[in-house]
C-alpha positions as CSV (number, residue, x, y, z in Angstrom):
1,M,-8.3,24.4,13.7
2,I,-11.0,27.5,12.3
3,R,-9.4,30.0,13.7
4,F,-5.9,28.8,12.5
5,G,-7.5,28.4,8.7
6,A,-9.0,32.1,9.0
7,G,-5.5,32.9,10.2
8,R,-3.8,31.5,7.0
9,R,-6.5,33.0,4.9
10,S,-5.8,36.5,6.4
11,L,-2.2,36.1,5.6
12,A,-2.7,34.8,2.2
13,L,-4.7,38.2,1.3
14,G,-2.7,40.5,3.5
15,L,0.6,39.8,1.8
16,P,-0.4,41.2,-1.3
17,L,-2.1,44.0,-0.2
18,V,1.1,45.1,1.4
19,W,3.0,44.5,-2.1
20,G,0.2,46.6,-3.6
21,A,0.5,49.4,-0.8
22,A,4.1,49.5,-1.1
23,A,3.6,50.5,-4.9
24,V,0.7,52.9,-4.4
25,T,2.9,54.4,-1.6
26,Y,6.1,55.0,-4.0
27,K,3.9,56.1,-6.5
28,L,2.4,58.9,-4.5
29,V,5.2,59.9,-2.1
30,C,8.6,59.0,-4.0
31,P,9.9,62.3,-5.8
32,L,12.1,60.1,-8.0
33,D,8.3,59.0,-9.6
34,D,7.9,62.4,-11.3
35,Q,10.9,62.5,-12.7
36,T,11.7,61.7,-16.2
37,G,15.1,61.4,-16.3
38,L,17.1,57.7,-17.1
39,G,18.0,57.1,-13.4
40,A,14.4,57.7,-12.1
41,R,13.1,55.5,-14.4
42,I,15.1,52.7,-13.8
43,V,14.5,52.9,-10.3
44,T,10.7,53.2,-10.6
45,S,10.8,50.2,-13.0
46,A,12.8,48.4,-10.3
47,V,10.1,48.8,-7.7
48,F,7.6,47.5,-9.8
49,F,9.6,44.9,-11.0
50,A,10.2,43.9,-7.4
51,V,6.4,44.4,-6.6
52,G,5.0,42.2,-9.5
53,T,7.7,39.5,-8.7
54,G,6.7,39.5,-5.1
55,L,3.0,38.9,-6.1
56,V,3.5,36.6,-8.5
57,L,5.8,33.9,-5.8
58,H,3.2,34.4,-3.6
59,V,0.6,33.2,-5.8
60,R,2.8,30.7,-6.9
61,R,3.7,29.6,-3.2
62,G,0.4,29.8,-1.9
63,P,-1.1,26.5,-4.0
64,L,2.0,24.9,-3.5
65,R,1.7,25.0,0.0
66,E,-1.9,23.9,0.2
67,L,-0.9,20.6,-2.2
68,K,2.3,20.0,-0.1
69,Q,-0.3,19.7,3.2
70,A,-2.9,17.9,1.3
71,R,-0.2,15.3,0.3
72,R,1.0,15.0,3.8
73,V,-2.3,14.4,4.9
74,A,-2.8,12.2,2.6
75,G,-0.1,10.0,3.2
76,V,-0.9,10.0,6.8
77,A,-4.0,8.9,6.1
78,Q,-2.2,5.9,4.2
79,D,-0.1,5.2,6.8
80,A,-2.4,4.8,9.1
81,L,-4.5,2.7,6.7
82,L,-1.7,0.1,5.8
83,R,-0.2,-0.1,9.3
84,P,3.1,-1.9,9.1
85,P,2.7,-5.5,10.3
86,P,4.6,-6.6,13.3
87,P,7.7,-8.7,12.8
88,R,5.9,-11.7,14.4
89,V,2.3,-12.7,13.8
90,G,1.4,-16.4,15.0
91,G,4.5,-18.0,14.7
92,L,5.0,-16.3,11.2
93,G,7.8,-13.8,10.2
94,V,5.9,-10.9,8.5
95,A,7.7,-8.1,5.9
96,A,5.6,-6.1,3.8
97,A,6.6,-2.6,1.7
98,Q,4.4,-0.5,-0.6
99,L,5.1,2.0,-3.3
100,S,2.6,4.3,-5.0
101,A,3.3,4.8,-9.1
102,D,2.4,8.8,-8.8
103,R,5.2,10.0,-6.3
104,G,3.6,13.3,-6.3
105,A,0.0,11.7,-4.9
106,T,2.0,9.2,-2.3
107,V,-1.4,7.4,-2.2
108,G,-1.9,4.3,-4.0
109,G,-4.9,1.8,-4.1
110,D,-3.2,-1.4,-2.7
111,L,-4.2,-3.0,0.5
112,Y,-2.6,-5.8,2.8
113,E,-3.0,-7.1,6.5
114,V,-1.9,-9.9,8.6
115,I,-3.9,-11.1,11.5
116,A,-3.7,-13.9,14.4
117,T,-7.1,-15.4,14.7
118,E,-8.5,-18.6,16.6
119,Y,-8.7,-20.3,13.2
120,G,-4.9,-19.2,12.3
121,V,-3.0,-16.4,10.7
122,R,-5.2,-14.9,8.2
123,V,-3.9,-12.8,5.6
124,V,-5.6,-9.9,2.9
125,I,-3.7,-8.7,-0.4
126,G,-5.9,-6.5,-2.5
127,D,-5.2,-4.0,-5.4
128,V,-8.4,-1.3,-6.0
129,R,-8.7,0.2,-9.4
130,G,-7.8,4.0,-9.5
131,H,-5.4,5.9,-7.3
132,G,-5.6,8.4,-5.1
133,M,-8.2,9.5,-2.1
134,A,-11.3,7.6,-3.8
135,A,-8.9,4.4,-3.8
136,L,-7.9,4.9,-0.4
137,G,-11.3,5.1,0.6
138,T,-12.3,1.8,-1.0
139,A,-9.1,0.1,0.6
140,S,-10.3,1.6,4.1
141,A,-13.5,-0.3,3.6
142,V,-12.4,-3.4,2.5
143,L,-9.5,-3.4,5.4
144,G,-12.0,-2.5,8.1
145,S,-14.3,-5.5,7.1
146,F,-11.5,-7.8,7.1
147,R,-10.0,-6.7,10.2
148,E,-13.5,-7.7,11.9
149,A,-14.6,-10.4,9.7
150,G,-11.1,-12.2,9.9
151,H,-11.9,-12.7,13.8
152,D,-15.5,-13.2,13.5
153,E,-16.0,-15.7,10.9
154,P,-15.2,-19.6,11.1
155,G,-14.7,-19.7,6.9
156,L,-12.9,-17.9,4.7
157,D,-15.9,-17.7,2.3
158,R,-18.1,-16.0,5.0
159,V,-15.0,-13.6,5.3
160,L,-14.9,-13.0,1.7
161,H,-18.8,-12.3,1.4
162,R,-18.4,-9.6,4.2
163,L,-16.1,-8.0,2.4
164,D,-18.0,-8.2,-1.0
165,R,-20.9,-6.7,1.1
166,A,-18.5,-4.0,2.6
167,L,-17.5,-3.0,-0.9
168,A,-21.1,-3.2,-2.2
169,R,-21.9,-0.2,0.4
170,R,-19.0,1.4,-0.6
171,L,-19.8,1.4,-4.2
172,R,-23.8,2.7,-3.3
173,E,-22.3,5.7,-1.5
174,R,-20.3,6.7,-4.4
175,Q,-23.0,5.9,-6.5
176,L,-20.9,4.0,-8.9
177,A,-22.5,0.5,-8.4
178,E,-24.5,0.4,-11.5
179,H,-21.7,1.5,-13.7
180,G,-19.0,-0.9,-12.3
181,E,-16.6,1.6,-12.4
182,E,-14.7,0.2,-9.9
183,F,-13.6,-3.2,-8.6
184,V,-11.2,-4.6,-6.4
185,T,-8.4,-7.8,-6.6
186,V,-8.5,-9.9,-3.2
187,L,-6.5,-12.5,-2.1
188,L,-7.2,-14.5,0.9
189,L,-5.4,-16.9,2.8
190,E,-5.7,-19.1,5.7
191,I,-2.5,-20.6,7.6
192,G,-3.8,-23.0,10.1
193,P,-1.8,-24.0,13.1
194,D,-0.5,-27.2,11.6
195,G,0.7,-25.0,8.6
196,D,-2.2,-26.3,6.1
197,V,-2.1,-23.1,3.7
198,R,-6.1,-22.4,2.0
199,A,-7.0,-19.6,-0.3
200,L,-9.7,-17.7,-2.0
201,N,-8.6,-15.7,-5.1
202,C,-10.6,-13.0,-6.7
203,G,-8.7,-11.8,-9.4
204,H,-5.6,-11.3,-7.4
205,P,-2.0,-12.9,-8.7
206,W,-1.2,-16.2,-7.0
207,P,1.3,-16.2,-4.5
208,Y,5.0,-18.1,-4.4
209,R,6.1,-20.6,-2.2
210,L,9.7,-20.3,-1.4
211,W,11.4,-23.0,-0.1
212,E,15.2,-24.2,-0.2
213,T,15.9,-23.0,-3.8
214,E,12.8,-23.5,-5.4
215,V,9.9,-21.1,-6.3
216,E,6.6,-22.3,-7.3
217,P,3.1,-21.0,-7.4
218,L,1.1,-21.5,-4.5
219,A,-2.1,-22.5,-6.9
220,R,-2.8,-22.5,-10.4
221,T,-6.5,-23.0,-10.7
222,G,-8.0,-19.9,-12.1
223,P,-9.4,-16.8,-9.7
224,L,-13.1,-16.0,-9.6
225,P,-13.5,-12.2,-10.8
226,P,-12.6,-9.6,-8.9
227,L,-14.9,-7.8,-6.2
228,G,-17.1,-5.5,-7.8
229,L,-17.7,-6.8,-10.9
230,F,-20.3,-9.6,-10.5
231,P,-22.3,-11.3,-7.4
232,L,-20.0,-14.0,-5.5
233,P,-21.7,-17.6,-5.9
234,A,-23.3,-18.7,-3.0
235,D,-20.8,-22.0,-2.5
236,L,-17.5,-20.8,-2.5
237,P,-15.0,-23.6,-1.6
238,A,-11.5,-22.5,0.1
239,V,-8.8,-24.0,-2.5
240,P,-6.2,-26.3,-0.4
241,C,-2.8,-25.3,-1.0
242,G,-0.8,-27.9,0.8
243,R,1.4,-27.0,4.0
244,L,3.7,-24.6,5.1
245,R,6.4,-26.0,6.6
246,P,9.4,-24.5,9.2
247,G,11.4,-22.4,7.0
248,E,9.4,-22.1,4.0
249,A,8.1,-18.8,2.9
250,L,4.9,-17.2,0.9
251,F,5.6,-14.4,-1.5
252,L,2.7,-12.0,-2.0
253,H,2.2,-9.1,-4.2
254,T,0.2,-7.0,-6.4
255,D,0.4,-7.1,-10.3
256,G,2.1,-3.5,-10.3
257,V,5.3,-6.0,-9.5
258,T,4.8,-8.4,-12.6
259,D,3.6,-5.8,-14.8
260,A,6.7,-3.4,-14.1
261,R,8.8,-3.2,-17.2
262,D,12.1,-1.5,-18.0
263,G,13.3,1.4,-20.7
264,H,13.2,-1.7,-23.3
265,G,10.0,-2.9,-22.7
266,R,10.8,-5.8,-20.8
267,F,8.6,-7.4,-17.8
268,F,10.1,-7.8,-14.4
269,P,11.5,-11.1,-14.2
270,L,9.8,-11.9,-10.7
271,E,10.7,-15.6,-10.5
272,L,14.3,-15.3,-11.0
273,V,14.5,-12.3,-9.3
274,L,13.3,-15.0,-6.4
275,A,15.3,-17.6,-7.1
276,G,18.7,-15.5,-6.7
277,A,17.1,-14.3,-3.2
278,L,17.2,-17.8,-2.2
279,R,20.4,-18.4,-3.3
280,Q,22.0,-16.0,-0.9
281,G,20.8,-17.9,2.2
282,P,17.8,-18.8,4.1
283,P,14.7,-16.8,3.0
284,T,14.2,-14.0,5.9
285,P,11.2,-12.2,4.9
286,Q,13.4,-9.1,5.3
287,S,16.1,-10.5,2.8
288,V,13.7,-11.5,0.3
289,L,11.8,-8.4,0.8
290,G,15.1,-6.1,0.0
291,T,16.4,-7.9,-2.7
292,V,13.3,-7.9,-4.8
293,F,12.4,-4.2,-3.8
294,T,15.8,-3.2,-4.9
295,R,15.9,-4.8,-8.1
296,L,12.2,-3.8,-9.0
297,L,13.4,-0.5,-8.3
298,R,16.4,-0.5,-10.4
299,H,14.3,-2.2,-13.3
300,T,12.0,0.7,-13.7
301,S,14.4,3.1,-13.0
302,G,12.8,4.4,-9.6
303,R,9.6,5.1,-11.7
304,P,7.2,2.3,-11.5
305,T,3.8,2.8,-13.7
306,D,1.7,1.2,-11.2
307,D,1.1,0.8,-7.4
308,I,3.1,-2.0,-5.7
309,A,2.4,-4.1,-2.8
310,L,4.6,-6.9,-1.4
311,L,4.6,-9.1,1.6
312,V,6.4,-12.1,2.6
313,L,5.7,-14.8,5.6
314,R,8.1,-17.1,6.5
315,D,7.1,-20.0,8.7
316,E,9.4,-19.4,11.9
317,R,7.8,-22.4,14.0
318,L,10.1,-24.7,15.4
319,P,9.6,-28.2,13.6
320,A,8.4,-31.4,15.9
321,H,10.5,-33.8,16.9
322,P,9.3,-37.2,16.5
323,K,11.1,-38.6,19.8
324,G,11.5,-37.6,23.1
325,A,14.2,-37.0,25.3
326,R,16.1,-40.2,25.6
327,G,15.1,-41.5,22.0
328,T,11.8,-43.3,22.9
329,A,9.1,-42.8,20.8
330,R,6.8,-39.4,22.1
331,P,3.6,-40.5,23.6
332,A,0.4,-39.9,21.2
333,T,-1.4,-37.8,23.5
334,T,1.8,-35.4,23.9
335,H,1.4,-32.7,21.1
336,P,4.5,-30.4,20.3
337,Q,3.5,-26.7,21.1
338,P,4.8,-24.1,18.4
339,T,7.0,-21.4,19.4
340,M,5.1,-18.3,19.4
341,H,6.8,-14.9,18.5
342,S,5.0,-11.6,19.3
């Protein structure tokens, strides 16, 4: 890598030198340069115009190449961080997408992850204040902590405290903690083996529950403040959100979706779009995601003003059958096993 970088620097310096040497050589050697006729002056002007144009193009292309390379590196880093979730996690169908508001940066501050644990399927979605590599580093700290704590901690409250400590370390490293210049909205969900849903919400939009043709918020309680602004309370009871039944889905999103506006300043009608997606058929994660993403890009003319992350979860486990094979009651000691998809 060092030799490669040195070679590129040498090439970057060498090309202007070649152009300059060509101009000097023409000045010293070419007999036309000493003539004063119109034709000679035209030829001389053309030569120096070509040399000057080459130097300008080279000077412009160098930074552009470096910028494109930096964008590629940032894009690879974000792809490694926000790796696409598998289509099945713990019996749930999963689909996700994200879009950066700054097309040039390709790096946003949104984060999400879905993991299967011994406590059930656990989900995080969040939004880091800001954009670029700094936001990506903060998202990495939060996601890394979740990927460990989600498996280790028996309670969602302890998972959230782990995320808060990881963020605090990150802020101290950047010397921003005392200024409150950075924070993260976070939503934690836990979907138990029986479908019971519990949540902890720190300043993030509540998801929507999708069933049949109905769209309703998963909960209506006020969220806690975003992480990084205030200390978390010691007592953090998870919010019970009912049961996710087979065939029902959850739609999670960042506020870049609901805050998106069209050319007339109208907000994106997310609930109406979700209801329309349900009328098209069973709410598979891919169909819901595709419908919302397409309508959102159309609403913003392909230019959203904030980062966007979408995550859809659908319970695809088989429903429990109350009767045995011949219509007799199933014994109480026998429990139906959900079909697990990998």
